Each structure stands twice: as C-alpha cells, then as structure tokens.
C-alpha positions, 0 to 999 in steps of 0.5 A: 204624056211625059209630064203625066208619067212623072206625076203618076210616078211621084204620086206612086212614090209618095204613096209607097212612102206613106204606106211604109211610114210609122207614127212615133209617140215620144215619151220623154219629158220635153216632147210629149204633151200628154203622157197619160193619154199616149198609153190610151192611144197605144191601147186603142191601136192594139184594140184595132188589131194592129201591133205596136212597139214599146221602145224601152228606155228610148226617149222615155219609153216611146211607142210606135205603130204603123202610120194610117190617117185614122191613127194620126187623126186619133192622136190629134183628137186626144192631143197626144204628141207624135211624129211621122217617120219613114220606114227606113228611119224607124228601122234605123232607130230599131237597129240602134236600140238593138245594139248590145252596148245600149241599154234599150230594147224593142218590145212588140205589143200584140193585143189589147189586154182585157182589164178588170177592176175589183171594186165594190158594187153599188147599193140598191139605190145605185149609189157608190158607198165608199166615199173615195176614188181610186187612182187606177180607175181615174187614170183608165178613164182619163186615158180612155182605156176600157175596163169592167168592174167585178166584185166578190160574186164574179170572182167566186163564180170563176169570172177572173180567167176571162181577163188578162189584168186585174186591179184590186181597188182600195180594199180591206181583205182582212174583214176589218172594214178599212180600220175606220171603226174609230173615226167613221163607225157612226157615218152612214156610208160606213154602216151601209158598207158593213151591211152590204158586206155582211149580206154579201158574205151570207149570200155566198154561204160565209158566216163572216166577212173575213171568211168571204174575203179570204175565199176571194183572195184564194181565187185571185191567187189561183188566177195569178198562178194560172198566168194572170196579172194582178196590180194593187195599190194602198190597202189592197196590197198589205191586207191581201197578204195579211188575209192569206197569212191569217187563214185559220185564225181570227185576227178581227176584233169583236166590233168587226165580226162579233167574237174576240180575236185569237190572242195568239193570232200573230204566232199563227200567221203562215207567211209561206202563203203570201205574195210579198211580205213576211215576218209582220205582225197584225195590229188588231186594235180596232181603234188604230188606223193601221193593219200591220207592221208591213206599212211604213206609216205614222204608226210604225214611225215614218218621219218623212216630211212632204217636201222630202218625200220622193222615191227613186225608180231603179234602172234595169237591163232592158235586154236582160230584164225586160219585165221590170224595165217595162214597169219602170218606164218614165220620163224621170227616175225620181217620183214624188211620194204620196200617202195612203193607208198603206203608204210604203213597205218596210224592207225588213218585211219584204221577201228576198225574192221580191223585186224592189223597183222603186224605193226611198233609201233614206227611209229604208222603205219600198214604194213599188215592188213586183214578183211572180206567183206560179205562171203569173205576175203581181205588182204592189204600189204604195199610196193612194193617189200619185197627185194628191199627197194626203187624200182624205175620206170625202175629198174630191177626185183628182182632175188628171187633166191638170196632171197629164204628165204625171210620173206616178200615174205613168207607173200604173199605166205601164202595168196596163200595157205589160200583158200586151207584150209578146210572151217571150218577154214576160219570163223572169 
C-alpha cells in the first residue's frame, strides 16, 4: 500500500512538472537547425489560440510557449530545434531578461496575424504571367505560414481591413510595367502583363494603369493609417512612394500610356505624400532600367563588389525601442547583400523621421528601413532575394531547404510576427 502511494505521488509530481513546462525555441547560430521554420512553429502555436513569448536579444531572439506533447511533436516533424524547460527555469530566464541592466526584453505574442500578399492575378488560362518569384511568398510557404493573395480589385473593394499584415509583391506602382520596355517588350509575358493591367484599369473605371495604381496606393495608405502593417521589397518600395508623390502629374512616357510625360513632372512631385523618401527625381526614359534616384543601383553609381556587399543591423534598446528590436532579431548582425531593381536606398533621399535598421556605411546606403504612418507601420527592405545575389528574369526560385538559417530571410519573418505582439509594444 505504501509503495502504491509513493508511485502515485511521484506520478502526480511528474505530471505537475510536465504541465508547468515550457518549450524554448533557441534562435542563436549554434543551437537552431532551422531558423525559418521556427517562425512557422511559433505562428502555428498562436493559431491554436495559445500565447507565445518572444525573448528579444536572448539567444538570437528565441521563442517560448507552454509545453504540450502536440507542440513537441510538431517541432520534431518540422525539424525545429527545441528545449523543454521547467516552469521555474523559464521564470528564471524571464527574470534575468527583465533586469534593467540587460538589453533584452520579453514580448508576449497574442494571436496569429492574418496575412495578405498583394500579387498579380493569374490570366484566363490560370498561368502566372510574371516570370519571377517573390522572397516573401517563398519564405511563407517554406515556414508553413498561411496567407491570402489579393490584388487591385480586392484592394479597391475594401478588403484590406480584413488583414493584419500586407506584403507588396514585386510591383511597379508607377504604371511603367517595371521599366522592362527596352529589354523585354517583345516577350510574350510582358505583352500579356500589359494587356492584363490595361483591362484591369478599364474594369475599375480608369483611363490609365498609372491612375489605377495610384488609387491602389492611396487605399493601402488608408489601411496603414488605420493601424495596418505594410511590408515591401525591391521595386514595390520606391515605386510606391513615387506614385504617391506624382499624383496629378504624368511621369509615364508614351510607350507606357499613349501620351507624353509632363516635361516639368519632377518639379511637381509632392514629397509630403510619401512614406519614406524625399528630394528624389523620377527617371522617365523608358530605355533606362531604373525608376528614380532613390535606388542606389548601377544607374546612380553604386560600386560595391559582391564579395564586399554586406549590411549591418543596428542595435536597439529592447526595453525602450521594442519595435525595431523585434524587426532586427537575428543570429548575426552582418547580413550579406543582394541585388534587386531597388537594391538599396540612398540616404540623402530618406526622410529624417524614418528609422534606418540596416545599412552599408561605406556605400552610404540603407537596406532596411521602418516608419509609422498614422496608427500603422511600414517596413521597406531593399533587394529581391536574400539568397540569390543577382536574380534575373526567368531564374528558378530559391530552394529554401538549402538555406534554413538565412539571416536575410529571417528579417522578413520578423515582420510577420511583429503584428502578433501585445499592442503596448507597438508604440513608437
């Protein structure tokens, strides 16, 4: 009888400890096999209605959540490194992090954000017209984070407020079709894209694609001002601001919209309407593969060889500046650069209130910037694909199974989880 009592007591003790345990997902360089899928695990836990914790600057920005056998099994299934720790150990970690002398913080993640990707529709045959992939959709798919695709019709019909986070796919909001006229205007994909965009403009009552895109930009601005989160990469960064600044003036050459540009268009740009950039000029020549002087690319004199193309993430105070700290969580502060139609942003064209989170100081360029607009937030990230230095039209998509610990892709996923943070941490 006494033996049975001892066994029962031990079982009850072990059960109590199990219930009080936590799963810690380490995000440092040494102990995490798959950084990218670790974000997917955390997102999945949130989607089950369970809160999680983001331990800023602790072991590379680790995650933690209550232990269950289901969560443990999912970590093993997705090959994500994890540690099971007792409640007392997790409490000790939190106490150490909350020490005011330590540049760390604990952020509670409350719910899985609903994600939208602004991306072109397929044509009548169900084919994707644009012959390139997108880093964000690649990493969302690899991390097993669900998202919905929407485009101009959905934006104009007021669908954005249904989502917490919006990504702008590789897009040209100026109406110049990516400035691919000189190199690809004879290609079937280019002609099909132009046809689809012109039909879409007419369908929504616009005489030009540039006017359609401006209306979309203004709807997105309303979404952000109302508290939304917007993320953009490559050409969707600078062309978004160009379209806002050029409202009321024609910046498109006749090969794009059938009539000539306003010869005084650059003097009519209104930088007060933009999110990030100021003082730039639009490059209107259709044969030049560049939209403006915002981008620090080949046209504007960038001279950085691939072997030296790196940018550095800034260190922020986790307790006083939790927003940029969340967005820069990584297992390294130095990230290898990568090209795109908009590769980097010339600092002289960045508004003073914009926060630079990653830069290449020798080149005097910013690669990763962030700001607020109304009650919402936006982030611009230069370049096309963090693991493909120079991605050409028609190149195959990157296989992220070969880059499960990519620092550059981690920055994208930081933005995905940012809207899940408890609201008090989203003030700037």
